[in-house]
C-alpha positions as CSV (number, residue, x, y, z in Angstrom):
1,M,-45.8,-36.7,-27.0
2,S,-47.6,-36.6,-30.4
3,D,-47.6,-33.4,-32.5
4,Y,-50.2,-30.9,-31.8
5,L,-51.3,-27.4,-32.8
6,L,-52.9,-24.4,-31.0
7,K,-55.2,-21.8,-32.2
8,A,-55.2,-18.7,-30.0
9,L,-56.1,-15.0,-29.6
10,A,-54.2,-12.2,-27.8
11,F,-54.5,-8.5,-27.0
12,D,-58.3,-8.5,-26.7
13,G,-58.8,-10.5,-29.8
14,T,-56.8,-8.2,-32.1
15,I,-54.1,-10.7,-32.6
16,R,-54.7,-14.2,-34.0
17,A,-52.1,-16.9,-33.4
18,Y,-51.2,-20.4,-34.4
19,A,-48.4,-22.6,-33.2
20,V,-47.5,-26.2,-33.9
21,D,-44.9,-28.8,-32.9
22,S,-44.6,-30.8,-36.2
23,T,-41.6,-32.9,-35.4
24,E,-43.1,-36.4,-35.8
25,T,-45.1,-35.3,-38.8
26,V,-42.1,-34.0,-40.7
27,A,-40.1,-37.1,-39.5
28,E,-42.7,-39.4,-41.1
29,A,-42.3,-37.6,-44.5
30,Q,-38.5,-37.6,-44.2
31,K,-38.5,-41.3,-43.6
32,R,-41.0,-42.2,-46.3
33,H,-39.1,-40.2,-49.0
34,N,-35.6,-40.7,-47.7
35,V,-35.1,-36.9,-47.7
36,W,-31.6,-35.4,-47.2
37,P,-31.2,-32.5,-44.8
38,T,-31.5,-29.4,-46.9
39,A,-34.5,-30.8,-48.8
40,A,-36.0,-32.1,-45.5
41,A,-35.8,-28.5,-44.1
42,A,-37.6,-27.2,-47.2
43,L,-40.3,-29.9,-47.2
44,G,-40.7,-29.7,-43.4
45,R,-41.2,-25.9,-43.4
46,T,-43.8,-26.1,-46.2
47,M,-45.6,-29.0,-44.5
48,T,-45.6,-27.0,-41.2
49,A,-47.1,-23.9,-42.9
50,G,-49.6,-26.2,-44.6
51,L,-50.8,-27.6,-41.3
52,M,-51.4,-24.1,-39.8
53,M,-53.1,-22.9,-43.0
54,G,-55.3,-26.0,-43.1
55,V,-56.7,-25.5,-39.7
56,M,-57.7,-22.0,-40.6
57,M,-60.4,-23.6,-42.6
58,K,-63.5,-25.5,-41.4
59,G,-65.2,-28.9,-41.7
60,N,-64.1,-30.9,-44.7
61,D,-62.3,-28.0,-46.4
62,K,-58.8,-28.7,-47.7
63,L,-56.0,-27.0,-49.5
64,T,-53.0,-27.7,-51.7
65,V,-49.8,-25.6,-51.4
66,K,-47.2,-25.7,-54.2
67,V,-43.8,-24.1,-53.9
68,E,-42.2,-23.9,-57.4
69,G,-38.8,-22.3,-57.3
70,N,-35.9,-22.4,-59.7
71,G,-33.7,-24.4,-57.3
72,P,-32.5,-27.9,-57.8
73,A,-34.9,-29.5,-55.2
74,G,-37.8,-28.9,-57.7
75,P,-41.4,-28.3,-56.7
76,I,-42.7,-29.0,-53.2
77,V,-46.4,-30.1,-53.0
78,V,-48.3,-30.2,-49.7
79,D,-52.0,-31.2,-49.0
80,A,-53.6,-30.2,-45.7
81,N,-57.1,-30.1,-44.2
82,A,-59.0,-28.5,-41.4
83,R,-58.6,-31.7,-39.3
84,G,-54.8,-31.3,-38.8
85,E,-53.8,-33.9,-41.4
86,V,-51.0,-33.2,-43.9
87,R,-49.0,-35.0,-46.6
88,G,-46.3,-33.7,-48.9
89,Y,-43.4,-34.4,-51.1
90,I,-40.4,-32.7,-52.6
91,T,-39.5,-33.5,-56.2
92,Y,-35.8,-34.2,-55.7
93,P,-35.6,-35.4,-52.0
94,Q,-31.8,-36.2,-52.2
95,T,-30.9,-32.5,-52.5
96,H,-28.3,-31.3,-49.9
97,F,-25.7,-28.5,-49.6
98,D,-23.1,-27.3,-47.1
99,L,-24.5,-25.0,-44.4
100,N,-25.0,-21.4,-45.5
101,E,-23.0,-18.3,-44.2
102,K,-25.2,-18.3,-41.1
103,G,-24.4,-21.9,-40.3
104,K,-27.9,-23.1,-41.2
105,L,-29.3,-25.4,-43.8
106,D,-29.2,-23.6,-47.2
107,V,-33.0,-23.9,-48.0
108,R,-32.8,-20.9,-50.2
109,R,-30.3,-22.6,-52.5
110,A,-32.4,-25.8,-52.7
111,V,-35.7,-24.0,-53.4
112,G,-34.5,-21.1,-55.5
113,T,-35.1,-17.4,-55.2
114,E,-37.4,-17.1,-58.3
115,G,-40.7,-18.8,-58.9
116,M,-44.2,-18.9,-57.4
117,I,-46.1,-20.1,-54.3
118,T,-49.6,-21.2,-55.2
119,V,-52.4,-22.0,-52.6
120,V,-55.5,-23.7,-53.9
121,K,-58.4,-24.0,-51.4
122,D,-61.2,-26.5,-51.8
123,L,-64.0,-25.1,-49.7
124,G,-66.6,-27.6,-51.0
125,L,-68.0,-25.1,-53.5
126,R,-68.1,-25.4,-57.3
127,D,-65.1,-23.1,-57.7
128,Y,-61.7,-23.3,-56.0
129,F,-60.0,-20.3,-54.4
130,T,-56.5,-19.8,-55.8
131,G,-53.9,-17.4,-54.5
132,Q,-50.5,-17.0,-56.0
133,V,-47.5,-14.9,-55.1
134,P,-43.9,-14.7,-56.3
135,I,-41.2,-16.3,-54.1
136,V,-39.4,-13.5,-52.3
137,S,-36.5,-15.4,-50.6
138,G,-36.8,-19.1,-51.0
139,E,-36.6,-19.5,-47.2
140,I,-40.3,-20.5,-47.1
141,A,-41.3,-18.6,-44.0
142,E,-40.7,-15.2,-45.6
143,D,-42.5,-16.4,-48.7
144,F,-45.6,-17.4,-46.7
145,T,-45.5,-14.0,-44.9
146,Q,-45.7,-12.4,-48.3
147,Y,-48.5,-14.7,-49.4
148,F,-50.7,-13.7,-46.4
149,V,-50.1,-10.0,-46.9
150,V,-50.6,-10.0,-50.7
151,S,-53.2,-12.8,-51.4
152,E,-55.3,-12.7,-48.2
153,Q,-54.6,-9.1,-47.1
154,V,-53.8,-10.2,-43.6
155,P,-50.6,-8.7,-42.1
156,S,-48.8,-11.8,-40.7
157,A,-45.5,-13.0,-39.3
158,V,-44.6,-16.6,-40.2
159,A,-41.9,-18.6,-38.5
160,L,-41.0,-22.1,-39.7
161,G,-38.1,-24.3,-38.7
162,V,-36.6,-27.8,-39.0
163,L,-33.5,-29.2,-37.3
164,V,-32.0,-32.4,-38.9
165,N,-29.8,-34.9,-37.1
166,P,-26.5,-36.1,-38.6
167,D,-28.2,-39.4,-39.7
168,N,-30.8,-37.3,-41.7
169,T,-33.7,-37.9,-39.2
170,I,-35.7,-35.0,-37.9
171,K,-34.6,-33.5,-34.5
172,A,-37.2,-30.8,-34.2
173,A,-39.8,-29.1,-36.4
174,G,-42.4,-26.5,-35.8
175,G,-43.8,-23.1,-36.6
176,F,-46.0,-20.2,-35.6
177,I,-48.2,-17.7,-37.5
178,I,-49.1,-14.3,-35.9
179,Q,-51.8,-12.3,-37.6
180,V,-52.9,-8.7,-37.0
181,M,-56.7,-8.3,-36.9
182,P,-58.6,-5.0,-37.3
183,G,-58.5,-3.0,-34.1
184,A,-54.9,-3.8,-33.2
185,T,-53.3,-0.7,-31.7
186,E,-50.0,0.7,-32.9
187,E,-48.6,-0.1,-29.5
188,T,-49.5,-3.7,-29.8
189,I,-48.0,-3.9,-33.3
190,S,-44.8,-2.2,-32.2
191,Q,-44.5,-4.5,-29.2
192,L,-44.9,-7.6,-31.5
193,E,-42.4,-6.3,-34.1
194,E,-39.8,-5.7,-31.4
195,K,-40.3,-9.2,-30.0
196,L,-40.3,-11.0,-33.3
197,A,-37.0,-9.2,-34.2
198,S,-35.2,-10.6,-31.2
199,I,-36.8,-14.0,-30.7
200,E,-34.7,-17.2,-31.1
201,P,-35.5,-19.5,-34.0
202,I,-38.6,-21.6,-33.7
203,S,-36.7,-24.8,-34.3
204,S,-34.4,-24.0,-31.3
205,M,-37.5,-23.4,-29.1
206,I,-39.0,-26.8,-30.1
207,N,-35.6,-28.4,-29.7
208,R,-35.4,-26.9,-26.1
209,G,-38.7,-28.7,-25.4
210,L,-41.0,-25.7,-25.5
211,T,-44.6,-26.6,-26.1
212,P,-46.8,-24.6,-28.6
213,E,-48.3,-22.9,-25.5
214,Q,-44.9,-21.8,-24.4
215,V,-43.9,-20.7,-27.9
216,L,-46.9,-18.4,-28.1
217,E,-46.1,-17.0,-24.6
218,E,-42.5,-16.3,-25.7
219,V,-43.8,-14.4,-28.7
220,L,-47.0,-12.7,-27.2
221,G,-46.0,-12.5,-23.6
222,A,-47.1,-14.6,-20.6
223,G,-50.7,-14.1,-19.6
224,N,-51.6,-12.6,-23.0
225,V,-52.5,-15.9,-24.8
226,E,-56.1,-17.1,-24.9
227,V,-56.1,-20.6,-26.3
228,L,-59.2,-21.3,-28.4
229,D,-58.4,-24.9,-29.6
230,K,-55.8,-27.6,-29.3
231,M,-55.7,-30.3,-31.9
232,D,-53.5,-33.3,-32.8
233,V,-51.8,-33.1,-36.2
234,S,-50.2,-35.9,-38.2
235,F,-48.9,-37.1,-41.6
236,Q,-51.9,-38.7,-43.3
237,C,-52.3,-39.9,-46.8
238,N,-55.7,-40.8,-48.3
239,C,-54.3,-42.9,-51.2
240,S,-55.6,-46.5,-51.5
241,K,-55.4,-49.4,-53.9
242,E,-59.1,-48.8,-54.9
243,R,-58.3,-45.2,-55.9
244,F,-55.4,-46.3,-58.1
245,G,-57.5,-49.1,-59.5
246,N,-60.2,-46.6,-60.5
247,A,-57.5,-44.5,-62.2
248,I,-56.3,-47.5,-64.2
249,I,-59.8,-48.2,-65.3
250,G,-60.0,-44.6,-66.4
251,L,-57.2,-45.2,-68.8
252,G,-59.4,-47.5,-70.9
253,E,-59.3,-51.1,-72.2
254,Q,-56.6,-50.6,-74.8
255,E,-54.0,-49.2,-72.4
256,I,-54.8,-51.9,-69.8
257,R,-54.2,-54.6,-72.5
258,E,-50.8,-53.0,-73.3
259,M,-49.9,-53.2,-69.6
260,I,-50.7,-56.9,-69.6
261,D,-48.8,-57.6,-72.9
262,E,-45.7,-55.6,-71.9
263,D,-45.4,-56.3,-68.1
264,G,-48.0,-58.8,-67.2
265,Q,-49.0,-56.5,-64.3
266,A,-49.1,-52.8,-63.2
267,E,-47.5,-51.0,-60.3
268,A,-48.6,-47.7,-59.0
269,E,-46.8,-45.5,-56.5
270,C,-48.2,-42.6,-54.5
271,H,-46.2,-39.4,-54.8
272,F,-47.2,-38.3,-51.3
273,C,-46.4,-41.3,-49.2
274,N,-44.4,-43.6,-51.5
275,E,-46.8,-46.5,-50.9
276,R,-46.7,-49.0,-53.8
277,Y,-49.7,-50.9,-55.1
278,L,-49.3,-54.0,-57.3
279,F,-52.0,-55.0,-59.8
280,P,-51.4,-58.6,-61.1
281,Q,-52.7,-59.7,-64.5
282,E,-55.9,-61.2,-63.1
283,E,-56.9,-57.9,-61.6
284,L,-56.1,-56.0,-64.8
285,E,-58.3,-58.5,-66.7
286,G,-61.0,-57.9,-64.1
287,F,-60.8,-54.2,-64.9
288,I,-61.3,-54.9,-68.6
289,D,-64.3,-57.1,-67.8
290,E,-65.7,-54.2,-65.7
291,I,-65.2,-51.7,-68.6
292,Q,-66.8,-54.1,-71.1
293,S,-69.8,-54.7,-68.8
294,K,-70.5,-50.9,-68.8
295,S,-70.1,-50.4,-72.5
């Protein structure tokens, strides 16, 4: 079954919840970038968070998440929108380490424990909304928990997980975000805290075959979940040859002539999906004609 995400409420609307199975989405990114296991877990967790944060917005709104730690994997960049589409890359995808002391992929070591998480939201207005918080652990989920509390003033619990097969393919990926709304009782909050402290990892739940509905029932209790929306999610990149062509035109006539003289062609590669676009000499000469016609 294809990946999908749930938006839900619980406890008379005082708890807002999101859950997603992102296995195929993360698998697509792993395949496109040939990501090794530790880096795949870091990228997959960030993409999963991006998916859930994206659908918190409306219409054509979109956001960019950047995780910039001091670890060897380098910055992670993820774009997501309100339609459940996401794309992302990690700067050094062939980053991998032995399992950590808990027997898990050592994401903290790959990402680093110092740095910043930045979220830029494009809400279709003249100005962008930017939130930025320091990395607190490098494990990604804890860092996004901190982001919601500090930058958006919403007490939240974020769980993100990725399991990787021995051949580097993605076995399971998913996540949930639980947010406390005004009016939540101390009893409800205590009940949630107790459950979150004892619950199994989200990657294990997805690997066991639990659906996003069942994940939320595990966290919030059977019968407490009121599903508001269910939507498909996927890896989608909006790059195109036309976009790259316009970018080349923007470089100007002199630089395009240098491309022709040096290489006889130009090649562009998208950071997000690794798609390559070739511009032979005749196309580059056409760009020059276009520039001259407008001057």
